[in-house]
C-alpha positions as CSV (number, residue, x, y, z in Angstrom):
1,X,9.6,-61.9,-2.1
2,X,9.0,-65.1,-0.3
3,X,5.9,-67.0,1.1
4,X,7.3,-66.1,4.8
5,X,7.5,-62.5,3.9
6,X,3.9,-62.5,2.8
7,X,2.7,-64.6,6.3
8,X,4.8,-61.7,8.2
9,X,2.8,-59.2,5.9
10,X,-0.3,-60.8,7.0
11,X,0.4,-60.7,11.0
12,X,2.3,-57.4,10.7
13,X,-1.7,-56.1,9.5
14,X,-4.2,-58.5,11.1
15,X,-5.9,-56.2,13.4
16,X,-6.9,-54.3,10.3
17,X,-7.1,-50.7,12.0
18,X,-6.5,-48.6,9.0
19,X,-7.0,-48.6,5.0
20,X,-3.3,-49.2,4.6
21,X,-3.3,-52.5,6.8
22,X,-6.4,-53.6,4.9
23,X,-4.6,-53.3,1.7
24,X,-1.6,-54.6,3.1
25,X,-3.3,-57.7,4.3
26,X,-5.3,-58.2,1.0
27,X,-2.1,-57.9,-1.2
28,X,-0.3,-60.4,0.8
29,X,-3.0,-63.2,0.6
30,X,-3.4,-62.4,-3.1
31,X,0.3,-63.3,-3.5
32,X,0.1,-66.2,-1.6
33,X,-3.0,-67.2,-3.7
34,X,-0.6,-69.3,-6.1
35,X,0.9,-70.9,-2.9
36,X,-1.2,-73.8,-1.3
37,X,1.0,-75.6,1.2
38,X,0.1,-77.2,4.1
39,X,3.4,-76.1,5.8
40,X,2.3,-73.0,6.2
41,X,-1.4,-73.6,7.3
42,X,-0.7,-73.3,10.9
43,X,0.6,-70.0,10.7
44,X,-2.4,-68.5,8.3
45,X,-4.9,-70.0,11.0
46,X,-2.9,-68.2,13.6
47,X,-3.3,-64.8,11.6
48,X,-7.0,-64.4,12.9
49,X,-7.3,-62.2,15.9
50,X,-10.6,-61.3,17.8
51,X,-9.1,-57.7,17.6
52,X,-9.6,-57.2,14.1
53,X,-11.3,-54.4,13.2
54,X,-12.7,-55.1,9.5
55,X,-14.2,-58.7,9.7
56,X,-15.0,-58.9,6.0
57,X,-11.4,-58.3,5.2
58,X,-10.3,-61.0,7.5
59,X,-13.0,-63.0,5.7
60,X,-10.7,-63.1,2.8
61,X,-8.4,-65.5,4.6
62,X,-11.5,-67.9,5.4
63,X,-11.9,-67.9,1.9
64,X,-8.3,-68.2,1.4
65,X,-8.4,-71.0,3.8
66,X,-11.4,-72.7,2.6
67,X,-9.8,-73.1,-1.3
68,X,-7.6,-76.0,0.2
69,X,-8.1,-79.3,-0.1
70,X,-11.0,-80.0,2.6
71,X,-9.0,-82.7,4.3
72,X,-5.9,-80.7,4.2
73,X,-7.9,-77.6,5.4
74,X,-9.8,-79.6,8.7
75,X,-6.8,-80.6,9.8
76,X,-4.8,-77.7,9.6
77,X,-7.8,-76.3,11.9
78,X,-7.9,-79.1,14.2
79,X,-4.0,-78.7,14.7
80,X,-4.4,-75.2,15.3
81,X,-7.3,-74.6,17.3
82,X,-5.4,-74.7,21.0
83,X,-2.9,-71.9,19.7
84,X,-6.1,-70.0,17.9
85,X,-8.2,-70.1,21.0
86,X,-5.5,-67.5,23.0
87,X,-6.5,-64.9,20.5
88,X,-9.3,-65.6,17.5
89,X,-11.7,-67.6,19.9
90,X,-14.4,-66.0,17.8
91,X,-13.1,-66.7,14.6
92,X,-12.9,-70.2,15.8
93,X,-16.4,-70.6,17.0
94,X,-17.0,-69.0,13.0
95,X,-15.0,-71.5,11.3
96,X,-16.6,-74.5,13.4
97,X,-20.0,-72.8,12.3
98,X,-18.9,-73.0,8.4
99,X,-18.0,-76.8,9.0
100,X,-20.9,-77.5,10.6
101,X,-23.2,-76.0,8.0
102,X,-21.7,-78.3,5.3
103,X,-22.7,-82.2,5.6
104,X,-19.6,-83.0,3.0
105,X,-17.3,-81.0,5.8
106,X,-19.0,-82.0,8.9
107,X,-18.4,-85.9,8.3
108,X,-14.7,-85.2,7.2
109,X,-14.0,-83.3,10.0
110,X,-15.9,-85.6,12.2
111,X,-13.4,-88.7,10.7
112,X,-10.1,-86.1,11.5
113,X,-11.1,-85.4,15.1
114,X,-12.5,-89.2,15.7
115,X,-8.5,-90.2,15.7
116,X,-7.1,-87.1,17.5
117,X,-5.5,-87.3,21.1
118,X,-8.4,-86.9,23.8
119,X,-7.0,-83.5,24.7
120,X,-8.1,-82.3,20.9
121,X,-11.7,-84.4,21.1
122,X,-12.3,-82.3,24.3
123,X,-11.6,-78.9,23.0
124,X,-13.2,-79.6,20.3
125,X,-16.4,-81.0,21.8
126,X,-16.4,-77.9,24.1
127,X,-16.4,-75.5,21.2
128,X,-19.1,-77.6,19.3
129,X,-21.1,-77.4,22.8
130,X,-20.8,-73.7,23.0
131,X,-21.9,-73.4,19.3
132,X,-25.0,-75.1,20.2
133,X,-25.7,-73.7,23.4
134,X,-25.4,-70.2,21.7
135,X,-27.8,-71.3,19.0
136,X,-29.8,-74.3,19.7
137,X,-32.4,-74.2,17.3
138,X,-29.6,-73.8,14.0
139,X,-27.3,-75.9,15.6
140,X,-28.1,-78.6,18.0
141,X,-29.0,-81.4,15.5
142,X,-25.9,-80.6,13.7
143,X,-23.7,-80.6,16.6
144,X,-25.0,-84.0,18.2
145,X,-24.7,-85.7,14.5
146,X,-21.2,-84.7,14.7
147,X,-20.6,-85.6,18.5
148,X,-22.1,-89.3,17.7
149,X,-19.4,-89.6,14.4
150,X,-16.5,-89.1,16.5
151,X,-17.9,-91.3,18.9
152,X,-18.1,-89.4,22.0
153,X,-20.8,-89.7,24.6
């Protein structure tokens, strides 16, 4: 089977409603583990779905994506965000919180966002502010640092 077949298997089983779907999802991820190409990143980010029943299984996809080279991963996420928000806003927030919690990733992400079109910047700023409002004690200084680095005031 080829890479597209495995991505289709992830899409088909992404709701993780049954043990069979969970196993098929994990199997497809395992088959993709030797194939890390930025060409498939958007397809992989679009697998996230807030309706997924087994969050722990979906975290396998997060770990898979985080194994990509840092800038490749961050660029892929930033470009996929608008489409992801349709079905996976909670996962978008989780991914961005994980980035905020890593100084290295946060700084690299800010450099990527800094040069993106205004619509992307506004989208990401809104997401970051939502994260900050939800848990100011933990995220206020991290979000403020991030926003200052992308030159948005």
